[in-house]
Each structure stands twice: as C-alpha cells, then as structure tokens.
TILOZA-668221 format. One record per residue: residue in one letter; z, y, x of N, C-alpha, C, O, CB in turn. Coordinates in Angstrom, 3 decimals. Glycine has a CB too. Example, Ala and Ser with C-alpha at 12.3 -4.5 7.8 and 13.67 -1.06 7.14 Angstrom:
# TILOZA-668221
 resn      n.Z      n.Y      n.X     ca.Z     ca.Y     ca.X      c.Z      c.Y      c.X      o.Z      o.Y      o.X     cb.Z     cb.Y     cb.X
    A    7.800   -5.690   13.190    7.800   -4.500   12.300    7.800   -3.300   13.200    8.465   -3.319   14.236    9.046   -4.473   11.308
    S    7.080   -2.250   12.850    7.140   -1.060   13.670    7.870    0.030   12.900    8.039    1.138   13.409    5.725   -0.598   14.084
# end
This chain:
# TILOZA-668221
 resn      n.Z      n.Y      n.X     ca.Z     ca.Y     ca.X      c.Z      c.Y      c.X      o.Z      o.Y      o.X     cb.Z     cb.Y     cb.X
    Q  -31.330   -1.422 -197.100  -29.847   -1.510 -197.581  -29.522   -2.878 -196.729  -30.569   -3.465 -196.455  -29.607   -1.648 -199.481
    V  -28.505   -3.447 -196.306  -27.978   -4.726 -196.170  -26.557   -4.942 -196.873  -25.426   -4.458 -196.832  -27.905   -5.007 -194.721
    Q  -27.481   -6.259 -197.748  -26.193   -6.527 -198.407  -25.419   -7.776 -197.723  -25.723   -8.454 -196.741  -26.468   -6.815 -199.967
    L  -24.616   -7.816 -198.354  -23.129   -9.115 -197.880  -22.727   -9.766 -199.093  -22.316   -9.161 -200.083  -21.405   -8.339 -197.215
    V  -22.864  -11.116 -198.991  -22.835  -11.531 -200.567  -21.439  -12.486 -200.058  -21.092  -12.928 -198.963  -24.573  -12.541 -201.415
    E  -21.050  -12.528 -200.977  -19.791  -13.523 -200.799  -19.019  -13.951 -201.868  -18.680  -13.173 -202.760  -18.830  -12.993 -199.987
    S  -18.617  -15.495 -201.848  -18.200  -16.456 -202.422  -16.847  -17.260 -201.691  -16.290  -16.938 -200.641  -19.373  -17.196 -202.581
    G  -16.582  -18.184 -202.424  -15.825  -19.225 -202.380  -14.215  -18.804 -202.634  -13.373  -19.689 -202.478  -16.123  -19.890 -201.056
    G  -13.678  -17.093 -203.130  -12.788  -16.941 -203.621  -11.990  -18.419 -204.567  -12.261  -19.605 -204.378  -13.221  -15.793 -204.226
    G  -11.267  -18.016 -205.285  -10.756  -18.714 -206.696   -8.822  -19.155 -206.661   -8.000  -18.674 -205.881  -11.889  -20.472 -206.860
    S   -8.614  -19.961 -207.525   -7.423  -19.913 -207.744   -6.999  -21.517 -206.891   -7.631  -22.564 -207.034   -7.156  -19.666 -209.456
    V   -5.885  -21.336 -206.091   -5.238  -22.312 -205.873   -3.851  -22.473 -205.376   -3.412  -21.368 -205.058   -5.883  -22.789 -205.290
    Q   -2.950  -23.469 -205.178   -1.510  -23.568 -205.260   -1.489  -23.564 -203.877   -2.417  -23.988 -203.187   -0.784  -24.788 -206.049
    A    0.006  -22.889 -203.259    0.523  -22.745 -201.671    0.572  -23.960 -201.199    1.087  -24.968 -201.683    1.956  -22.103 -201.393
    G    0.000  -23.800 -200.221   -0.242  -25.243 -199.135   -1.527  -25.534 -199.246   -1.928  -26.120 -198.241    0.593  -26.734 -199.497
    G   -2.431  -25.347 -200.145   -3.970  -25.756 -199.969   -4.668  -24.815 -199.558   -4.158  -23.707 -199.395   -4.663  -26.202 -201.101
    S   -5.668  -24.993 -199.364   -7.294  -24.182 -198.808   -8.157  -23.917 -199.566   -8.447  -24.154 -200.739   -8.194  -24.862 -197.925
    L   -8.684  -23.194 -198.439  -10.236  -22.205 -199.346  -11.253  -21.684 -197.716  -11.017  -21.269 -196.582   -9.355  -19.914 -200.627
    R  -12.391  -22.043 -198.548  -13.067  -21.297 -197.557  -13.969  -20.584 -198.356  -14.672  -20.833 -199.336  -13.722  -22.094 -196.450
    L  -13.632  -19.200 -197.324  -14.896  -17.481 -198.093  -15.969  -18.291 -197.357  -15.848  -19.193 -196.527  -14.660  -15.043 -197.255
    S  -17.488  -17.486 -198.110  -18.926  -17.446 -196.779  -19.075  -15.868 -197.575  -18.620  -15.258 -198.543  -20.905  -19.058 -196.913
    C  -19.577  -15.778 -196.982  -20.707  -14.353 -196.501  -21.730  -14.154 -196.086  -21.746  -13.741 -194.926  -20.507  -13.664 -195.734
    A  -22.752  -14.294 -196.627  -24.185  -14.206 -196.167  -24.796  -12.823 -195.766  -25.018  -11.771 -196.366  -25.018  -14.732 -197.247
    A  -24.920  -13.150 -194.855  -25.963  -11.867 -194.133  -26.692  -11.992 -193.485  -26.732  -12.884 -192.638  -25.625  -10.983 -193.451
    P  -27.564  -11.086 -193.676  -29.103  -10.991 -192.779  -28.542  -11.676 -191.172  -27.450  -11.554 -190.617  -29.834   -8.832 -192.554
    G  -29.878  -12.469 -190.713  -29.313  -13.337 -189.427  -29.100  -12.354 -188.643  -27.969  -12.306 -188.160  -30.239  -14.460 -188.689
    R  -30.210  -11.131 -188.211  -29.795  -10.359 -186.586  -28.602   -9.828 -186.790  -27.907   -9.891 -185.776  -30.799   -9.028 -185.961
    I  -27.851   -9.104 -188.111  -27.199   -8.425 -187.957  -26.136   -9.029 -187.981  -25.286   -8.416 -187.335  -27.359   -7.609 -188.506
    L  -25.395  -10.890 -188.872  -24.860  -11.223 -188.008  -24.393  -11.962 -186.895  -23.365  -12.631 -186.793  -24.652  -11.125 -188.259
    R  -25.744  -11.638 -185.666  -25.530  -11.757 -184.672  -25.149  -10.532 -183.781  -24.963  -10.741 -182.582  -26.385  -12.377 -184.409
    I  -25.077   -9.821 -184.064  -25.258   -8.791 -183.165  -23.878   -7.841 -183.460  -23.295   -7.047 -182.722  -26.782   -8.028 -183.422
    S  -23.606   -8.270 -184.867  -22.630   -7.448 -184.952  -21.428   -7.515 -185.115  -21.201   -8.666 -185.489  -22.806   -6.912 -185.526
    D  -20.289   -6.819 -185.039  -18.962   -7.015 -185.092  -18.655   -7.333 -186.699  -19.075   -6.641 -187.626  -18.199   -5.722 -184.465
    I  -17.782   -8.606 -186.839  -17.817   -9.697 -187.956  -16.386   -9.835 -188.528  -15.450  -10.378 -187.941  -18.337  -11.187 -187.369
    G  -16.342   -9.190 -189.919  -14.348   -9.556 -190.018  -14.559   -9.736 -191.579  -15.498   -9.603 -192.364  -12.780   -7.840 -189.485
    W  -13.319  -10.079 -191.640  -12.300  -10.348 -193.230  -11.338   -9.139 -192.974  -10.919   -8.770 -191.877  -11.161  -12.198 -193.403
    Y  -11.026   -8.505 -194.407  -10.297   -7.463 -194.336   -9.768   -8.205 -196.429  -10.507   -8.715 -197.271  -11.408   -5.558 -193.799
    R   -8.217   -7.884 -196.485   -7.924   -8.091 -197.906   -7.424   -7.072 -198.052   -7.353   -6.308 -197.089   -7.167   -9.149 -198.400
    Q   -6.962   -6.748 -199.164   -6.297   -5.803 -200.124   -5.733   -6.552 -201.465   -6.328   -6.933 -202.474   -7.382   -4.658 -200.545
    A   -4.300   -6.618 -201.070   -3.696   -7.553 -202.136   -3.031   -5.824 -202.773   -2.813   -4.801 -202.125   -2.293   -9.207 -201.427
    P   -2.847   -6.132 -204.423   -1.952   -5.468 -205.726   -0.990   -4.243 -205.044    0.182   -4.542 -204.814   -0.769   -6.839 -206.569
    G   -1.392   -3.060 -204.761   -0.312   -1.604 -204.494   -0.227   -1.984 -202.768    0.838   -1.894 -202.157    1.778   -1.644 -205.587
    K   -1.365   -2.364 -202.193   -1.268   -2.443 -201.398   -2.973   -1.717 -200.245   -4.124   -1.916 -200.634   -0.680   -3.734 -201.608
    Q   -2.705   -1.097 -199.183   -3.918   -0.780 -198.551   -4.713   -2.076 -198.145   -4.046   -3.110 -198.119   -3.625    0.094 -197.349
    R   -5.630   -2.134 -197.925   -6.782   -2.753 -196.951   -6.134   -3.115 -195.703   -5.478   -2.385 -194.960   -8.031   -1.704 -196.596
    E   -6.341   -4.027 -195.613   -6.093   -4.684 -193.960   -6.641   -5.394 -193.205   -7.405   -6.149 -193.804   -5.262   -5.310 -193.742
    L   -6.631   -5.576 -191.856   -7.798   -6.716 -191.533   -6.607   -8.031 -191.363   -5.378   -8.020 -191.299   -8.970   -6.312 -189.758
    V   -7.490   -8.979 -191.332   -7.616  -10.776 -191.479   -7.599  -11.051 -190.092   -6.753  -11.338 -189.245   -9.174  -11.547 -192.274
    A   -9.027  -10.836 -190.157   -9.578  -11.341 -188.982  -10.806  -11.038 -188.195  -11.426  -10.221 -188.876   -9.668  -12.381 -189.198
    V  -11.385  -11.256 -187.234  -12.364  -10.377 -186.706  -12.867  -10.887 -185.724  -12.024  -11.307 -184.932  -11.988   -9.197 -186.387
    I  -14.273  -11.088 -185.323  -15.378  -11.281 -183.939  -15.568  -10.064 -183.591  -16.136   -9.237 -184.304  -16.923  -11.977 -184.145
    R  -14.878   -9.738 -181.894  -15.833   -8.674 -182.004  -17.377   -8.740 -181.199  -17.109   -8.861 -180.003  -15.047   -7.486 -181.508
    S  -18.820   -8.709 -181.377  -19.771   -8.788 -180.764  -19.459   -9.332 -179.494  -20.266  -10.213 -179.199  -20.345   -7.723 -180.788
    R  -18.625   -9.147 -178.663  -18.552   -9.211 -177.447  -17.142  -10.011 -177.045  -16.887  -10.327 -175.883  -18.720   -7.832 -176.954
    G  -16.554  -10.198 -177.803  -15.106  -10.831 -177.958  -15.428  -12.509 -178.547  -16.399  -13.211 -178.829  -14.042   -9.758 -179.262
    V  -13.485  -12.621 -178.501  -13.220  -13.840 -179.195  -12.807  -13.461 -180.462  -12.744  -12.245 -180.646  -12.240  -14.708 -178.552
    P  -12.414  -14.423 -181.679  -11.485  -14.238 -182.833  -10.230  -14.036 -182.322   -9.628  -14.585 -181.398  -11.445  -15.362 -183.790
    T   -9.817  -12.797 -183.389   -8.484  -12.083 -183.384   -7.519  -12.543 -184.992   -8.213  -12.841 -185.965   -8.915  -10.176 -183.270
    Y   -6.807  -12.553 -185.064   -5.828  -12.588 -186.165   -4.827  -11.570 -186.589   -4.241  -11.030 -185.651   -5.151  -13.557 -185.961
    A   -4.527  -11.219 -187.684   -3.412  -10.848 -187.926   -2.645  -11.443 -188.020   -2.738  -12.536 -188.579   -3.298  -10.362 -188.566
    D   -1.327  -10.889 -187.409   -0.020  -12.009 -187.449    0.431  -12.868 -188.277    0.896  -13.962 -187.957    0.998  -11.562 -187.383
    S    0.335  -12.466 -189.319    0.341  -12.966 -190.719   -0.134  -14.559 -191.112    0.456  -15.528 -191.591   -0.585  -12.000 -191.446
    V   -1.578  -14.286 -190.629   -2.579  -15.499 -190.401   -2.913  -16.007 -189.043   -3.990  -16.466 -188.663   -3.860  -15.166 -190.946
    K   -2.018  -15.877 -188.501   -2.311  -16.879 -187.264   -2.127  -18.222 -187.377   -1.102  -18.694 -187.869   -1.542  -16.609 -186.162
    G   -3.015  -18.868 -186.973   -2.543  -20.786 -186.740   -3.031  -21.059 -188.613   -2.961  -22.217 -189.024    0.120  -21.278 -186.217
    R   -3.444  -20.055 -189.499   -3.639  -20.986 -190.598   -4.738  -20.590 -191.116   -5.275  -21.393 -191.879   -2.622  -21.083 -191.583
    F   -5.542  -19.028 -190.844   -6.642  -18.806 -190.988   -7.902  -19.339 -189.655   -7.575  -19.955 -188.640   -6.458  -17.430 -191.285
    T   -9.357  -18.907 -190.006  -10.347  -19.289 -188.698  -11.508  -18.440 -189.498  -11.688  -18.568 -190.709  -10.750  -21.311 -188.270
    I  -12.086  -17.769 -188.861  -13.617  -16.930 -188.887  -14.025  -17.844 -187.733  -13.465  -18.528 -186.875  -13.716  -14.922 -188.512
    S  -15.305  -17.521 -188.129  -16.681  -18.253 -187.875  -18.056  -17.833 -188.133  -18.341  -17.445 -189.266  -16.671  -19.306 -188.515
    R  -18.924  -17.865 -187.229  -20.177  -17.322 -187.928  -21.182  -18.902 -187.483  -21.013  -19.873 -186.745  -20.849  -15.425 -187.095
    D  -22.183  -18.440 -188.379  -23.138  -20.284 -188.891  -24.440  -19.692 -188.760  -25.124  -19.417 -189.746  -22.940  -21.189 -190.981
    F  -24.794  -19.493 -187.615  -26.526  -18.538 -187.255  -27.347  -19.801 -188.081  -28.501  -19.929 -187.671  -27.260  -18.319 -184.872
    A  -27.069  -20.488 -188.865  -28.501  -21.511 -189.121  -28.441  -21.164 -190.265  -29.422  -20.986 -190.987  -28.614  -23.244 -188.902
    E  -26.950  -20.982 -190.673  -27.134  -20.737 -192.213  -27.218  -18.887 -192.475  -27.321  -18.317 -193.561  -25.571  -21.551 -193.134
    S  -27.178  -18.586 -191.818  -26.780  -16.939 -191.477  -26.115  -16.947 -192.709  -26.486  -16.578 -193.824  -28.095  -15.580 -191.257
    T  -24.737  -17.588 -192.184  -23.545  -16.795 -192.802  -21.952  -17.095 -192.044  -21.690  -18.096 -191.377  -23.488  -17.284 -194.508
    M  -21.057  -16.023 -192.324  -20.240  -16.024 -192.060  -18.795  -16.623 -192.837  -18.801  -16.665 -194.067  -20.466  -15.109 -191.775
    Y  -17.589  -17.073 -192.094  -16.803  -17.998 -192.956  -14.883  -17.985 -192.662  -14.260  -18.323 -191.656  -17.547  -19.631 -192.563
    L  -14.467  -17.543 -193.771  -12.786  -17.865 -193.619  -12.266  -19.223 -193.573  -12.140  -19.634 -194.727  -12.001  -17.313 -194.789
    Q  -12.076  -19.687 -193.108  -11.390  -20.685 -193.435   -9.745  -20.532 -193.607   -9.087  -19.867 -192.807  -11.761  -21.581 -192.509
    M   -9.253  -21.105 -194.549   -7.667  -20.134 -195.007   -6.949  -21.757 -195.347   -7.249  -22.440 -196.326   -7.780  -18.581 -196.990
    N   -5.798  -22.200 -194.118   -5.882  -23.326 -194.504   -3.974  -22.913 -194.688   -3.431  -21.963 -194.123   -6.747  -24.628 -193.391
    D   -3.307  -23.862 -195.565   -2.064  -23.266 -195.496   -1.119  -22.093 -196.800    0.027  -21.675 -196.966   -2.370  -22.579 -194.230
    L   -2.242  -21.995 -197.354   -2.180  -20.541 -198.067   -0.652  -20.138 -198.467    0.289  -20.922 -198.586   -3.142  -20.553 -199.534
    K   -0.640  -19.147 -198.593    0.805  -18.968 -198.977    0.780  -17.516 -200.612   -0.118  -16.706 -200.382    1.795  -18.269 -197.086
    P    1.262  -17.307 -201.475    1.506  -16.454 -202.488    1.529  -15.294 -201.299    1.368  -14.409 -202.140    2.908  -16.780 -203.554
    E    1.565  -14.876 -200.600    1.817  -13.555 -200.329   -0.155  -13.243 -199.440   -0.565  -12.149 -199.054    3.660  -13.414 -199.091
    D   -0.757  -14.272 -199.388   -1.916  -14.353 -199.283   -2.943  -13.914 -200.533   -4.096  -13.486 -200.476   -1.987  -15.543 -198.892
    T   -2.100  -14.180 -201.661   -2.597  -12.888 -203.237   -3.329  -11.959 -202.520   -2.613  -11.208 -201.858   -1.090  -11.777 -204.237
    A   -4.801  -11.712 -202.410   -5.848  -10.685 -202.406   -6.931  -10.343 -202.757   -7.080  -10.863 -203.863   -6.068  -10.503 -201.774
    V   -7.478   -9.991 -202.601   -9.372   -9.522 -202.764   -9.708   -8.934 -201.138   -9.702   -7.810 -200.635   -9.766   -7.746 -204.294
    Y   -9.962  -10.149 -200.686  -11.064  -10.747 -199.489  -12.299  -10.023 -199.285  -13.207  -10.301 -200.068  -11.598  -12.208 -199.814
    Y  -12.476   -9.329 -198.576  -14.261   -8.400 -198.205  -14.608   -8.913 -196.774  -13.672   -9.008 -195.979  -14.201   -6.180 -198.047
    C  -15.342   -9.111 -196.538  -16.382   -9.519 -195.340  -16.861   -8.212 -194.736  -16.650   -7.329 -195.568  -17.768  -10.426 -195.892
    N  -17.404   -7.729 -193.668  -17.571   -6.902 -193.006  -18.187   -6.648 -192.195  -17.674   -7.218 -191.231  -17.039   -6.727 -192.798
    A  -19.652   -5.744 -191.640  -20.024   -6.172 -190.714  -20.161   -4.731 -190.191  -20.413   -3.738 -190.872  -21.070   -7.154 -190.818
    R  -19.948   -4.789 -188.853  -20.296   -3.052 -188.251  -20.802   -3.142 -187.101  -20.717   -4.189 -186.459  -19.025   -1.961 -188.001
    G  -21.545   -1.835 -186.541  -21.868   -1.763 -185.637  -23.066   -0.800 -185.017  -22.744    0.312 -185.437  -21.885   -2.758 -185.591
    A  -24.199   -0.649 -184.290  -25.132   -0.118 -184.264  -26.615   -0.589 -183.604  -26.817   -0.381 -182.407  -24.649    0.773 -183.891
    I  -27.145   -0.922 -184.039  -28.369   -1.050 -183.434  -29.424    0.176 -182.772  -30.236    0.037 -181.857  -28.975   -1.685 -184.401
    V  -29.169    1.167 -183.413  -29.681    2.267 -182.351  -27.983    3.114 -182.460  -27.160    2.820 -183.327  -31.484    3.451 -183.030
    V  -27.756    4.178 -181.378  -26.413    4.496 -181.132  -26.511    5.986 -182.233  -25.517    6.560 -182.678  -26.015    4.719 -179.211
    E  -27.573    6.285 -182.431  -27.162    7.384 -183.730  -27.409    7.361 -185.142  -27.680    8.252 -185.947  -27.717    8.547 -183.551
    A  -27.171    5.526 -185.295  -27.360    5.017 -186.445  -26.204    3.816 -186.902  -26.373    2.623 -187.157  -28.762    4.553 -186.377
    P  -25.262    4.457 -186.893  -24.248    3.373 -186.657  -24.219    2.862 -187.812  -24.877    3.568 -188.576  -22.887    3.720 -186.182
    Y  -23.462    1.342 -188.683  -23.433    0.788 -189.930  -22.007    0.115 -190.158  -21.399   -0.240 -189.148  -24.604   -0.195 -190.067
    N  -21.330   -0.123 -191.626  -19.914   -0.444 -191.651  -20.912   -0.557 -192.692  -21.393    0.394 -193.309  -18.377    0.309 -191.383
    Y  -21.295   -2.218 -192.907  -21.097   -2.959 -194.602  -20.432   -4.036 -194.654  -20.169   -4.953 -193.877  -22.385   -3.449 -195.374
    W  -20.156   -3.708 -195.936  -18.939   -4.713 -197.646  -19.768   -5.679 -197.714  -20.996   -5.763 -197.724  -18.722   -3.886 -199.752
    G  -18.898   -6.411 -197.761  -19.249   -7.609 -199.211  -18.932   -6.676 -200.158  -18.602   -5.553 -199.774  -18.169   -9.256 -199.491
    Q  -18.993   -7.071 -201.964  -18.264   -7.026 -202.897  -16.814   -7.419 -203.236  -16.139   -6.895 -204.122  -18.856   -7.434 -203.449
    G  -16.418   -8.429 -202.397  -14.955   -8.623 -202.333  -14.728   -9.984 -203.343  -15.079   -9.861 -204.517  -14.081   -7.127 -202.886
    T  -14.398  -10.715 -203.087  -14.020  -12.155 -203.785  -11.922  -12.382 -203.953  -11.032  -12.215 -203.119  -14.890  -13.667 -202.378
    Q  -11.887  -12.749 -205.208   -9.951  -12.896 -205.351   -9.878  -14.171 -205.221  -10.438  -15.161 -205.692   -9.008  -12.443 -206.935
    V   -8.810  -13.862 -204.248   -8.162  -15.289 -203.815   -6.530  -15.251 -204.646   -5.772  -14.286 -204.740   -7.994  -15.394 -201.748
    T   -6.426  -16.026 -204.939   -4.766  -16.474 -206.160   -4.259  -17.512 -205.416   -4.823  -18.606 -205.464   -5.030  -17.247 -208.128
    V   -3.180  -17.325 -204.662   -2.357  -18.382 -204.369   -0.706  -18.269 -205.454    0.146  -17.417 -205.709   -2.133  -18.241 -202.544
    S   -1.000  -19.704 -205.805    0.682  -19.806 -206.800    1.406  -20.711 -206.119    1.165  -21.790 -205.579    0.681  -20.463 -208.577
    S    2.979  -19.568 -206.366    3.632  -20.822 -206.031    4.265  -21.890 -206.674    4.719  -22.826 -206.015    4.338  -20.589 -205.437
# end
C-alpha cells in the first residue's frame, strides 16, 4: 500500500502564500499522474492542478496564475505553491497519484488531506 503524506497547510490572511508538500515513493512520483484537489465546506472535491505523466502542468481557472504544481525527484516530494491566496481558496487539500504500473492493476492513491484556511 502506497502512502502519500501531506503537510504545509495552515491559516493565512488573504494575499498570503503557502506551500503544500506531499511525500511519495520516488518511483510512484516519477511515473504517475500527479495532482492536487481540494474540497471546500459544502462543495464537492475539485481538481486544482495536475501534471499528467506525459504532459505539462494544468490548472483550474480559479487558481491559474496563482498556484504552481511541481515535483522534486531528489526530495521525493510533490508541491503546490499557493500565492495571492483568497478566502475562496479555503478547503482541505489532497494530493493524488494515479496510474498503472501494470495494465491490470491501476492505482489511485490519496493523501490524508491538509487544511488551508484563508482569512479576509
């Protein structure tokens, strides 16, 4: 069982910045589609940012230009840099890794979630 371990959440005032981290096994980090999702109170979980295994980073319109998803293979960690945070960014953020090492055994791993609270 692959474990993704998230950290970096917290409380910040509007306009501030946070960087979320998600430690993942190096092999999984390299080959997987890597993403960050969030779930705000009363809302469904939504995609925030993703790096497809053979693609480039893409972002939800609501965070484009403010958030950056990245992978650091030396640290075996994925990151979500969040700048110019807004109150509507308040949510529990989840990292995700999905793919298939073998075609008959796809995987979809989630972190435990980390709370981000942005105050106005």
